[in-house]
N, C-alpha and C positions, 0 to 999 in steps of 0.2 A: 670570438665572432663566428657566426654561422656562415659557411661559404655561400656566396651568392646574395647575401643580404647587405644593405648599406650599413655602415657603422652608425651606432646610436649615439647621439650627442649626450655628453654627461649632463646630469640634472644639476642645475645651479640652485642652491638653497640660499634664499635671502635671509641673513641673520640680523638685519637691522631691526632694532626694537620698534614696535608700532605703538604709538600713544594716541588714544582717542579721547577727545575732549567732548563731554556730554553737555550740550548747550540747549537752552530753551528754544522752542521753535520760533518764538517771536523776537528773540534777542540775538541769537547766534553768538559769535565771539567777537567782541570789540577789539580792534587792534591795539587799543591803549590799556587793556587789562594786563596786569602783571604777568599772569600765566602765559598770555599770548606773546609778550615780549621775550620771556624766558624761552618759550618753545621755539620761536622763530630765530632768535639771535644765538641760541646756544645748542639746544637739543637737535634742531634740524641740521645745523652746521656740523654736529658730531655724528651725523648719519642716521638719526632717528627719523622715522616716518610719522608725521603729525597729521591726524585726521580730526576734523570737526564734524560731529554728528548732531544734527538739530532735530528736536522732537522726540517722540516716544516710540518710533519704529525700532526694529531690531538693529543694534549697532554692529559695525564690522568687527571681525576678530581683532584682538589687540593683546599686547603684553601688559598694558596698564591703561586704566581709564581714570579720568579726572572729572568729577561731578562739578559742573560750573554753571549753576542756575542762579542768576542774580536776584532772586526773590527772597524775602525774609524767611518764609516757610516754603521749603522745596516741596512741590507736589509729590505725593507718594509714588505716582506712576513713573517719575524720573528715577527715584531711588530703586524701583523694582525692575528696571530695564534688564532684559535677559542678556547678560554680558558673557563674552567668551574670553575671559582672561582671569588672572589670579587675584587682582585687587583693584579696588576703586578708591582713589584718594578722596578724602572728605565724604566718603559714603555714609558715614554716621552723623554728618553735620546737616541736619534737616531743618533746624530752627535757630536763627540768630537774632530773634526778637529781644528787645530790652528786658522783657519779663523773664526770658530764659538766661540771658547773659549776666544781668546785673543782680547784685545780692543785697542792695541797700535802698531799694525803691520805697517811697513813702506812701502811707495811707493818710486820708484826711484827718483822722483822729490821733495820729502819732504825736507825741509831745515835742518833737523837734520843731524849732521855729527859726532856724538860721536861713541863710541864702539858699535858694533852690533853682533848679533848671527844669523846665517843662520840655519833654522830648516826645517824639512819636515812638510808639512801641515798635513800629516797623523800622527796619534798617535804612539808613541813608534817607531819612525823612519820608519814606514810603514812595519815593519817586518811581522806582521800578514797578511797583504795584499800580500806580496811576497810569503809567505808560501801557502796562498790560491791559488795563481796563479800556483804555482809549483804542487799543489795537484790536480788541476782541470783536468778533463778527456776530451778526444776527441782530434782529430788531430789539430784543431785550437789552443786549449790550449797548446798542446805540441810545436807547432810552435812558439807561442808567448813567451813561456818560453825559447826556444832556442834563440830567438832574444834578449830577455831581458838579458840573461847571457852574451851576446857578445856586449852589448850596454853600453854607459855611464850611470851610475846609475840615474842621474838627468832626463834622458828621461822618467823614470817611477816614478818620484817624490821621489827618494831616494838620499842618500848622500854616498860618499865612506866610506866603513867600518862602515856604520850606525852611524857615529859620526857627531854631530853638529859642525859647523865651526864658529870661532870667528875672527872678523876683528877689528883692532884698530880704524877704522873710516869707516863710511858708504860709503865714496867715493871709498874705496878699494874693495867693493863688485863687482865681475865680472858681465859683462852684461848677461851672460848666466843664472845667478841666477834670475835676474829680469824677464827674459823671460820664466822661468819655472813655470808653474801654480802649480806644486807640491811642490814648496819650498816657504818659507816665511822668511822675514827679520824682526827682532825685536830688539829694543835697548837692550844692555846687562845690565840686572838688577842684581846687586850684593848687598848682605847684609853683611856688615863687622862686625866682632866680634873681635876687637883687630887686631891681625895679621892673623886671620882666616876669613873664609867666611861661612855663614849659609844658610841652606835650610830647610824649614819646610814641612812636609808631614802630612796633616790632613786626618785622616781616620774617616768615619762616617757611621752609619747605623741607620736610624730614628733619635731619640733624643740622641743616645749614640755615643760618639766620643772620640778621643784622637789625640794628635799631637806628631810626632816623629821628633826631630830636630837634624840635622847632622852638623858638623863643618869640614871644609877642608882647606888645603892650596891653593887649586885650586878655582878660582872664579866660575867655572862651577862645582858645587858640584855633584859628582857621588859617588855611594856606594863604588867603587873601590878606591876612593881618600879620604874617610872619616878618620879623625884622632881622632874624639871624638863624642860621642853620648850623648846628654843631656837626663835627665830623662823625661819619657813621661809626658805630661801635657795636659791641655784643654784650653789654652789661644789662642783663635782664633779671629782675628780681625773681627769686625762687617761687614766690607766691603766684606770679604771673605765668611762669612755666607750668606750675601745677594746675592752674586753671585751664591751660591749653589741654592738658591730658584729660581733665574732667569733662571738657566739652567735646573731646574726640577729634580735634583738628589735626589733619596731616599737613595742611597748607593754608596760609592766610595772613591776615594782618590784625594785630591787636593794638588799640589805642589805650594808653594808660598814663596816669600821673602818680607821683609819689608825694604824699602829704604827711608831714611829721614822721617820716620814715616808713609809712604804710603805703604799699603799692595798691592802686585802685584801678580796676579794669573799667574803662568807659564804653568801649565799643569793640565788637569782634566781627570781622568781615571775612567771609569765605570766598569772595570773588572780588578782591581789590582792583580798582580801576584808577589809573594815574591821570585820567582826564586828557583833554586835547593837548597834543604835543608831548605827552608822557613818553612815547616811544623814542624820542630824540633827546630828552632831558638828561644831562650828564649824571645827575644824582640818581635818577630812576634807573639808568643803565647800570650804574654801580651796584644798586640794590639787586637788580635782576641777576647780575653776574655772580653776586654772593649766594644767590639761591640755587643757581643752575646745578651745582654739584649734588644737591639733595636728591636728584633723580636716582643716584646710585643706591639709595636706601630702599628703593622699591623695584628697580629693574636690574 
């Protein structure tokens, strides 16, 4: 210390990892998304600093970023954000459309004529895209939204009531479905468990994962029709794990079934959302707890 000068306080260096979640400017980060629950209940309590960055401005410095834009096709300007960190989770996952994810979509002239399901090419029935169009500003956007509200849903790649349609045979599919680029047709894949039908949801973050299996009387298993939930497990077919690597997912949720011993990927979601009440549901909390340790693979 130099004589006559006051002592200099020691510099305190904050070593807490900073995680920035890159969110769409219109959507932000819903508290019920899986990554939000994991971040708040686990990473923040472990001392991590969690920041949510909305839009395409320059993000704050961080140790890790997580790309979390709930659109089927992530706009390139979000993927190109000038980040100041070593890695972006799901930075390579910019398209989760059915045409990108599925490997068995049908064409009108294919010889297959078994049961089929008509889906939107967009993820989650295109609900996020419709919401984005409704929130868009400017007179052109307002005009297009007014037209969309008065038009058949399939004109904008959607289905009535946002529900997928099942036909007993491919030949029953109407011509307008085949002509609509926003819709896809896929064989109806069902996994039978006695008198019930099963759907597996594989959650993963880095090397940590778990599977939530639901049983339903309905061949198209939805949460509203579930009659039984099996204990969480980690039995994931190798083919589904390989598909994750091919698609470049660091984090997300895959829906799949196993038909005659063959695993079939039905849906891939890079921004899973547990819906209203998800942040307090015991099963959701158990899933999020199983994923939290995956952060160590990246930070």
